[in-house]
C-alpha angles and dihedrals in degrees: 000000000000090000088063090055092046091053101039101046097058090041091053091047091053091048092049092051091051091048092049091048091054090047092051091050090052092050096043113105129185097237128132125211089250089062090054092050093050091048091051092049091050092052091048091051092050093052109090114224117242114261114259116249117247115272092247089062091052092052092051093052096051112110123221108240121176108231122209115206128194127211096248093050105041097174104035126083112232134190126229115241122220115206114233117242121218119257107260092210093068121060129201116272112257110229123205117259104247096198 
């Protein structure tokens, strides 16, 4: 019975390699990356950009956000940061004194 396994496994491996080689040859195309880039740029040029909404619509959509500014960053909005406090239910693990 083991002779059957010793004969069939290498034979199946050889058949699968030949099949995969034929599959790779069928999928292989002679294209360079430059061809892909030019095709992408052509498709991007053909696509028409969406028309911009009127300026009145943009002003209505704008949300009012209060901006906090610090002294060292005069033009940038910054957020205040609250430090997290430890959970009082869990205490630190007491390690043994190794002295």
